[in-house]
C-alpha positions in Angstrom: 72.9 25.7 38.0 76.5 24.8 38.0 77.9 22.8 35.1 81.5 22.0 36.4 83.2 18.8 35.9 82.9 16.0 38.4 84.9 13.0 38.3 82.8 9.7 38.4 85.5 8.5 40.9 86.6 11.2 42.7 90.2 10.5 41.3 90.0 13.6 38.3 89.5 16.9 39.0 89.3 19.5 36.3 92.7 20.5 37.0 94.4 17.1 36.4 92.0 16.5 33.4 93.3 19.8 31.4 97.1 18.7 32.9 96.6 15.6 31.2 95.5 17.4 28.2 92.3 15.4 27.8 89.5 17.2 28.0 87.4 17.4 24.9 84.2 18.9 26.4 83.3 19.4 30.1 81.0 21.4 32.3 79.2 23.9 30.1 78.9 23.5 26.4 82.6 24.4 25.6 84.0 23.9 22.3 85.5 20.1 21.8 88.9 19.6 21.3 90.1 16.5 19.0 92.8 14.6 21.1 94.6 14.4 17.8 95.4 18.3 18.7 96.4 17.8 22.5 98.0 14.6 21.6 100.1 15.0 18.3 100.0 11.8 16.4 103.6 12.3 15.7 104.3 11.8 19.4 102.2 8.8 19.6 103.3 5.2 19.1 103.5 1.8 20.6 107.2 3.3 21.9 104.6 5.6 24.1 103.3 2.8 26.1 107.1 2.0 28.1 106.2 1.7 31.7 108.9 1.1 33.8 107.6 -2.4 33.4 108.1 -2.4 30.1 105.6 -2.7 26.7 102.5 -4.2 28.2 101.5 -7.4 27.6 98.5 -8.0 25.1 96.2 -11.0 25.4 92.8 -11.5 24.0 89.1 -13.0 25.3 87.7 -14.5 21.8 85.6 -17.2 20.9 83.6 -18.2 17.5 81.1 -15.6 17.7 80.0 -13.0 20.0 78.1 -15.4 22.0 81.0 -17.2 22.7 82.8 -14.7 23.1 80.3 -13.0 26.2 80.4 -17.0 27.6 84.1 -16.8 27.8 84.2 -13.2 29.6 81.4 -14.2 31.7 84.3 -17.6 32.8 87.0 -15.3 33.2 84.6 -13.2 35.5 82.9 -15.2 37.2 84.5 -18.6 37.8 83.2 -19.6 40.7 79.2 -19.1 39.4 77.2 -16.8 40.0 73.8 -15.5 42.0 72.2 -13.3 39.5 72.6 -13.3 35.9 71.5 -11.3 33.1 70.6 -12.2 29.5 70.5 -9.9 26.6 69.6 -10.0 22.9 73.0 -10.0 20.8 71.6 -8.6 17.7 70.4 -5.0 18.4 71.4 -3.2 21.4 69.0 -0.3 22.0 67.2 -2.9 24.8 70.9 -3.9 26.0 72.5 -0.7 26.9 71.4 0.0 30.2 72.0 -3.4 31.2 75.8 -3.5 31.9 75.9 -1.0 34.9 73.2 -2.8 36.5 75.5 -6.1 35.8 78.3 -5.1 37.7 76.5 -3.6 40.4 74.5 -6.7 41.5 77.6 -8.5 40.3 76.1 -10.5 37.5 77.7 -11.9 34.1 76.2 -10.4 31.2 75.2 -12.7 28.5 74.1 -13.0 24.7 71.4 -15.0 22.8 69.0 -14.3 19.8 65.8 -13.4 20.2 64.3 -16.4 18.9 66.4 -19.3 20.9 68.7 -20.0 23.3 72.0 -20.8 22.0 73.2 -24.9 23.6 76.8 -22.4 24.6 74.6 -19.9 26.6 72.8 -22.4 28.4 75.6 -24.5 29.2 77.4 -20.7 30.6 74.0 -20.2 32.6 73.7 -23.8 33.4 77.7 -23.5 34.8 76.8 -20.2 36.8 74.1 -22.2 38.7 72.5 -18.5 39.7 69.5 -18.5 41.3 67.6 -15.4 39.5 68.0 -14.3 35.4 67.1 -11.5 34.4 66.1 -11.2 31.3 66.1 -7.4 29.8 63.8 -6.6 26.8 60.4 -7.5 25.3 59.6 -11.0 23.7 60.9 -8.9 20.5 64.1 -8.9 21.9 64.2 -11.8 23.6 61.7 -14.2 22.9 58.8 -16.2 25.0 60.8 -19.1 24.2 64.1 -18.5 24.9 62.3 -17.1 28.8 61.0 -20.7 29.2 64.2 -22.4 28.5 65.7 -19.8 31.0 62.6 -20.2 33.5 64.1 -24.7 33.8 67.1 -23.3 35.2 66.1 -20.5 37.5 63.5 -17.5 38.2 63.3 -15.2 35.7 62.5 -12.0 35.8 61.5 -10.0 33.2 62.7 -6.0 32.8 60.4 -4.7 29.5 59.4 -1.5 28.2 57.6 0.0 25.3 60.6 1.2 23.5 64.2 1.5 24.5 63.8 4.4 27.0 61.7 3.0 29.0 63.6 -0.6 29.0 66.1 1.8 29.9 64.4 3.5 33.1 63.2 0.4 34.2 66.7 -1.2 34.0 67.9 1.9 36.4 65.1 1.2 38.5 65.8 -2.5 39.4 69.4 -2.3 39.9 69.6 1.0 41.6 65.9 1.8 43.0 66.9 0.2 46.6 70.3 2.0 47.1 69.5 5.3 44.8 72.7 6.4 42.7 74.5 9.9 43.2 75.3 10.1 39.6 74.5 9.0 36.9 75.3 9.0 33.1 73.0 9.9 30.2 73.6 8.6 26.8 71.9 8.9 23.2 69.7 6.4 22.8 69.9 6.6 19.1 73.3 4.7 18.6 75.7 2.6 20.8 79.3 3.7 21.4 78.7 6.8 23.9 76.9 4.5 26.0 78.7 1.1 25.9 82.4 3.3 26.9 80.2 4.6 29.7 79.5 1.5 30.4 82.0 -0.2 32.7 82.7 3.3 34.6 79.1 3.8 35.6 79.3 0.3 37.3 82.5 0.1 38.9 81.1 4.0 40.2 77.5 2.5 40.6 76.3 4.4 38.7 73.6 4.0 36.3 73.5 4.7 32.1 70.0 6.4 31.0 69.2 6.4 27.8 67.4 9.3 26.1 66.6 10.6 22.7 69.3 13.0 22.1 67.8 15.0 19.4 65.1 16.1 22.0 65.1 19.5 23.1 64.3 18.9 26.5 64.6 15.6 29.0 61.4 13.5 29.3 59.3 14.2 32.3 59.6 9.9 32.7 63.6 10.6 32.9 62.8 13.8 35.7 61.3 11.6 37.9 63.9 8.8 37.8 66.7 11.4 39.0 64.2 12.3 41.4 63.7 8.8 42.9 66.8 7.6 42.7 68.1 11.2 43.8 70.8 11.8 41.6 72.8 14.6 42.7 75.3 14.9 39.7 75.1 13.9 35.9 77.7 13.3 33.1 76.4 13.8 29.5 78.4 11.3 27.4 78.7 12.3 24.1 78.9 15.4 22.1 76.3 17.3 21.0 75.3 15.7 17.7 74.7 12.6 20.4 72.9 14.5 23.2 71.9 18.3 22.0 72.7 21.3 23.7 68.9 21.8 24.5 68.8 18.7 26.2 71.9 19.2 28.3 70.6 22.9 29.4 67.6 20.7 30.1 69.5 18.2 32.7 71.2 21.2 33.8 68.3 23.1 35.0 67.3 20.0 37.3 70.2 18.4 38.4 72.8 20.0 40.8 76.0 19.2 39.0 76.1 18.2 35.1 78.5 17.9 33.3 79.2 17.0 29.1 82.2 14.4 28.0 82.4 14.1 24.4 85.3 14.3 22.0 85.4 14.8 18.1 84.0 11.2 18.2 83.2 8.2 19.3 87.0 7.0 20.1 87.9 10.6 21.7 84.9 10.0 23.9 86.2 7.0 24.9 89.2 8.0 25.8 87.9 11.2 28.1 85.2 9.3 29.9 87.6 6.6 30.9 90.3 9.9 32.1 88.2 10.9 33.9 87.5 8.1 36.1 91.0 6.7 36.5 94.9 7.8 37.2 96.6 5.0 37.2 95.7 0.7 36.4 97.6 -1.5 35.4 95.1 -3.6 32.9 93.0 -2.0 30.3 90.4 -3.9 28.0 89.9 -2.7 24.7 86.6 -3.7 22.5 85.8 -2.8 18.8 83.6 0.8 18.0 82.0 -0.8 15.0 79.7 -3.3 16.8 78.3 -3.6 20.4 78.5 -7.5 22.2 81.8 -7.2 23.0 82.0 -4.3 24.3 78.6 -5.1 26.5 79.5 -8.4 28.2 83.1 -6.7 28.6 81.9 -3.9 30.5 80.4 -6.1 33.2 84.2 -7.7 33.6 86.1 -4.0 33.4 83.7 -2.5 36.0 84.0 -5.5 38.5 88.1 -5.1 38.6 87.6 -1.6 38.2 89.8 -0.5 35.1 89.3 1.1 32.2 87.7 -0.5 28.3 87.9 1.9 25.3 87.0 1.3 21.5 88.9 1.2 19.6 89.1 0.9 15.5 89.0 -2.9 14.1 92.4 -2.5 12.8 94.4 -0.1 14.6 94.2 2.1 17.7 93.6 5.6 17.9 96.4 8.0 19.2 94.5 9.1 21.9 93.7 5.8 23.2 97.4 4.9 23.3 98.7 8.1 25.1 95.8 7.1 27.5 96.9 3.9 27.9 100.5 5.2 28.8 99.3 7.3 31.1 97.6 5.3 33.1 100.4 2.8 33.2 99.1 0.1 32.0 101.0 -3.4 31.8 98.9 -5.6 30.7 95.7 -4.8 27.4 93.1 -7.2 27.5 91.6 -7.5 23.7 87.6 -8.5 23.7 86.6 -10.2 20.3 88.5 -12.7 17.9 90.2 -11.4 14.9 87.9 -10.2 12.9 86.7 -7.2 15.5 90.2 -7.1 16.3 93.1 -7.9 13.8 96.1 -8.1 14.6 97.4 -4.8 13.9 95.4 -4.0 17.1 96.8 -6.9 19.1 100.2 -5.4 18.1 99.0 -1.8 19.5 99.6 0.0 15.8 99.0 3.6 16.2 95.9 5.1 13.8 98.7 7.3 12.1 96.3 9.7 10.0 92.6 10.1 10.5 90.3 7.6 9.3 86.9 8.2 8.7 84.8 7.3 11.7 82.6 3.8 11.1 79.3 4.3 10.0 77.4 4.5 13.2 74.7 1.0 13.4 71.3 2.2 12.2 68.9 2.5 15.4 66.0 0.6 15.1 62.9 2.9 14.2 60.9 3.8 16.7 57.3 2.8 16.3 55.1 5.8 16.2 52.0 6.0 17.8 49.9 6.5 15.0 46.5 8.7 15.2 43.4 6.7 15.0 40.4 8.6 12.6 38.0 8.9 15.9 40.6 11.0 18.4 43.6 12.6 17.1 46.9 11.4 18.5 47.9 14.8 19.9 44.7 14.7 22.4 46.5 11.2 24.2 48.1 12.0 27.3 52.1 12.5 27.0 54.8 13.1 29.4 54.3 16.7 29.2 50.4 17.1 30.0 50.3 14.6 32.7 52.7 14.7 36.3 53.7 17.6 37.9 53.5 20.8 35.3 56.6 21.9 33.8 58.5 24.7 36.0 56.6 23.3 39.6 59.3 23.8 42.6 58.8 20.7 44.7 58.7 20.6 48.9 59.9 17.6 50.1 57.6 15.6 52.6 57.1 12.0 53.7 54.2 9.7 53.2 51.3 10.6 55.7 47.7 9.5 56.2 45.8 12.3 56.2 43.2 12.9 59.0 42.1 16.7 58.2 39.2 17.3 56.1 39.6 19.6 53.3 43.5 19.1 53.7 45.4 20.3 50.1 48.8 18.9 49.3 50.2 20.9 46.3 53.8 21.2 44.2 55.4 18.2 47.1 58.2 15.5 46.9 56.5 12.7 48.6 58.6 10.1 49.6 56.5 7.0 50.7 52.5 6.0 50.7 49.9 8.6 51.3 46.8 7.0 52.6 43.3 8.9 52.9 41.8 9.1 56.3 39.2 11.6 55.7 36.9 13.3 53.1 37.6 16.5 50.7 41.5 16.0 50.0 43.4 17.2 47.0 46.5 16.5 45.9 47.9 18.0 42.9 50.6 18.9 41.1 53.1 16.6 43.3 55.5 13.7 42.8 54.8 10.5 45.1 57.1 8.1 45.3 55.0 5.7 46.4 51.2 4.7 46.6 47.9 6.7 47.1 45.1 5.0 49.1 41.6 5.6 50.1 38.9 3.4 50.7 34.8 3.8 52.3 33.9 5.9 54.3 36.5 8.2 52.9 35.6 10.5 49.9 35.9 13.1 47.2 39.7 12.5 47.0 41.1 14.6 44.0 44.0 14.2 42.4 45.1 16.6 39.8 48.5 16.6 37.7 50.4 14.2 39.7 52.9 11.7 39.5 52.6 8.6 41.1 56.1 6.6 41.0 56.9 2.9 42.0 60.0 1.4 42.8 59.5 -1.6 40.1 60.7 -5.1 41.5 58.8 -7.6 42.5 57.0 -6.0 45.4 55.5 -3.5 43.4 55.0 -5.7 40.3 52.2 -7.1 42.5 50.8 -3.6 44.0 48.8 -0.7 42.9 49.9 2.7 42.1 46.5 4.0 42.8 43.1 2.7 44.4 40.6 2.1 45.7 37.1 4.0 45.7 35.4 7.7 45.6 38.6 9.6 44.1 39.3 10.8 40.6 42.3 11.2 39.1 43.0 14.1 36.4 45.9 14.8 34.0 48.0 11.7 36.5 51.3 9.9 35.4 51.4 6.7 37.0 54.0 4.0 36.4 56.2 1.7 38.1 53.6 -0.3 40.1 52.6 -3.7 38.8 48.7 -2.4 38.3 48.1 1.1 38.0 45.2 1.5 39.3 43.0 -0.5 41.3 39.5 0.6 41.0 36.6 -0.6 43.9 34.0 1.5 43.7 32.9 5.7 42.4 35.9 6.6 40.4 36.8 9.1 37.3 40.1 8.6 35.6 40.9 10.6 32.7 43.8 12.7 30.9 46.3 10.3 32.5 49.2 8.2 31.5 49.8 4.7 32.6 52.8 3.2 31.7 56.1 0.8 32.6 54.3 -1.1 34.6 57.2 -3.9 36.1 56.2 -7.5 35.8 57.5 -10.2 37.8 58.4 -14.3 37.5 56.1 -16.5 34.6 52.9 -15.7 33.6 51.8 -18.9 35.4 53.4 -18.3 38.8 54.9 -14.7 38.8 52.6 -11.4 38.7 49.4 -10.6 36.9 49.9 -6.9 35.5 47.4 -4.4 34.8 47.1 -0.5 33.4 43.6 -0.2 35.4 42.1 -3.4 36.8 38.7 -3.8 38.6 36.9 -6.9 39.9 33.7 -5.1 39.4 32.1 -1.9 41.0 29.7 0.9 40.2 30.3 4.5 38.7 33.2 4.0 36.7 34.8 7.0 34.0 37.1 6.0 32.1 38.1 9.0 29.7 40.7 10.1 27.2 43.6 8.2 28.8 46.7 6.4 27.6 47.2 3.0 29.0 50.1 0.9 28.1 50.6 -2.6 29.1 53.3 -4.5 27.2 54.2 -8.2 25.2 54.8 -10.0 28.2 52.8 -12.8 29.1 52.2 -11.3 32.6 50.2 -8.4 31.5 46.3 -9.4 31.6 45.5 -6.1 29.6 45.8 -2.7 29.5 42.0 -2.2 31.1 40.8 -5.5 32.7 37.3 -4.7 33.9 36.9 -8.2 35.6 33.1 -8.8 37.0 34.0 -11.4 39.3 33.5 -9.8 42.9 30.6 -7.6 41.7 28.7 -6.2 38.7 29.7 -3.4 36.7 26.9 -0.7 36.4 27.0 3.1 35.0 30.5 2.9 33.3 32.2 5.1 30.7 35.2 4.0 29.0 35.8 6.4 25.9 38.5 7.9 23.8 41.5 5.9 25.1 44.4 4.3 23.9 45.1 0.6 24.7 48.8 -1.3 23.7 49.4 -4.6 25.2 48.3 -7.3 27.3 46.8 -11.2 26.7 43.8 -8.8 25.3 44.1 -5.1 25.0 40.9 -4.8 27.1 38.3 -7.2 29.6 35.0 -5.6 29.1 32.9 -5.9 32.2 31.1 -9.1 31.2 33.1 -12.8 32.0 30.9 -15.5 30.8 31.3 -17.2 34.0 29.9 -14.5 35.9 27.4 -12.7 33.7 24.3 -14.6 35.2 25.4 -13.7 38.7 26.4 -10.2 38.4 25.1 -9.2 34.5 26.4 -5.7 33.6 24.0 -2.5 33.0 24.8 0.8 31.3 28.2 -0.5 31.0 29.6 1.9 27.8 32.6 1.7 25.9 32.7 4.9 23.0 35.4 5.5 20.4 38.5 4.0 21.9 41.8 3.1 19.9 43.1 -0.2 20.1 46.6 0.8 19.5 49.4 -1.9 17.4 52.8 -0.9 19.4 52.5 -4.2 21.3 51.2 -6.6 18.9 49.1 -5.7 15.6 46.3 -7.2 17.4 46.3 -4.8 19.8 46.8 -7.7 22.6 48.3 -11.3 22.3 44.9 -13.0 21.8 42.9 -10.1 20.3 41.9 -6.6 21.1 38.8 -7.2 23.9 36.4 -10.0 25.1 34.8 -10.7 27.9 31.6 -8.0 26.4 28.1 -8.6 27.6 25.6 -7.6 25.1 22.7 -8.3 27.2 22.6 -6.0 29.7 20.4 -2.6 29.8 22.1 0.2 28.3 25.2 -1.5 27.5 26.8 -0.3 24.3 30.1 -1.3 22.3 30.5 1.6 19.3 33.5 3.6 17.8 35.9 1.7 18.3 38.9 1.0 16.2 42.4 -0.4 16.0 45.0 2.5 15.3 45.2 0.8 11.5 41.7 2.1 11.0 39.7 -1.1 11.2 36.6 -1.2 12.8 37.0 -3.7 16.9 33.5 -5.6 16.7 31.9 -6.1 19.6 33.9 -8.7 21.6 32.4 -12.4 22.5 32.0 -12.6 26.3 34.8 -15.3 26.2 
């Protein structure tokens, strides 16, 4: 596919970029061009910044710490308040990086908090803004339930979380851009922050998400591909050179999206210049933030994106030559420093050039991802992944709209479906397809086969309370279900195997908002749940990964075997709640050789691994179930 440069705002063409001498890596994998080779240090000085208006005026937005700086930026950008406020952790970057362009699109300030408690100064700023909605980005490890509770006293809270930084990034993109879509997207590594930070302001002003990927991976993952399809992305800018996002990853993107370009320089500062030069021919104002830490640039990206104006990351004690040159090219007359003297010294305030090459600052170490450990009884490689679920690699999809199927024996194969599929006939097959919607079948219709299908929800409040697939008389083999608050809802006669349910959206508080599960059933006969990966999360909204609650009917003839569960209040409700067992006693319910993961909680669920087990029923068996650490999960209580 074509790999040519696409200006983010349609302002700068590839020809103009080369004319300005600022293209490092553009389009296909060209050799990087050091900015110092294009703009010699001997030529660049403060004098290069003289414009018809004179030397730029330099001002500073500062505060006692990173939280105070973000508060000050918020006051500058939103003097009259805001309907929405984003809250992210101020101590670690992964969950926060995608939030800046989302905040710009939703015209929301981005404030920082420590994980454990909401600072008084931040609370006062939120009160001043008087929002109707507060969006918390990240799980409770990033922003604790205590912080959420304090925010909930001010306004309704939406938490956007996920199992890792990449799923959080995708969830943020769906939340902010799901309704409108996005013609363009930025892809950046999630292993370090500078490239994503540099893209934040221009991404926001161009209404483009910043999507994090594992830059060292050989190919784009299925979940990200699905998101790009869902948003109808037509062009991609890869932020950073091959050391940040590999050549193989670039090639993989190039196979899937019409136009892919790389914008990367020899270091983080050169990349920052290139990203901004691609988006702006002129600007009277520019923002500078340190490239050593993420918080000031993150909060400042919202202010810059709303102007819109470029935001450059710079060294702590001098301004890189390429940045100075670009300020001159843009005709900047006002430079705003983001952060105090410790972040940007007086030399930066004086726009002192970095006259000689300095070693790039050591990147902040990325928090080690939590591996999914192999259970002794089920090899980890047997659990479903993005590669083994959803649309098989290399499948060419044909677009079609949602529909009600009324012809028995209908086969839907290799389709990209926009909307729900409602089954109104027997013996229907859906396979090798992406469904941006729900799949529903109810009696009297039967024998629906769903195989290697991705069922993608839009996220947000409505989807958080809705199932991706339901209800009776179907099988789902190799399904990849995400973006729905209840991945699957089961009434009777259902088999789910070799499938992955993940990235489940929540809304509001556990008390008044959504209740979420990967699989939910309120009772019924003939369920087979085998070799699935069911990922809930840390939020209090999650009832369980697998919630079998005998509230409507008794569970009979049910096999749950060889699955991996992660997250929830308990990871599993096993079908035998004490309050309902006398009226609806489970029979022939077998939980065998399942693994209770510790990704979300060391106990699998917040309260423990499993509950609601009825030992008195005929044929009920609990055997071989273990934590991912190898510890045996004992037979649960009825609860």
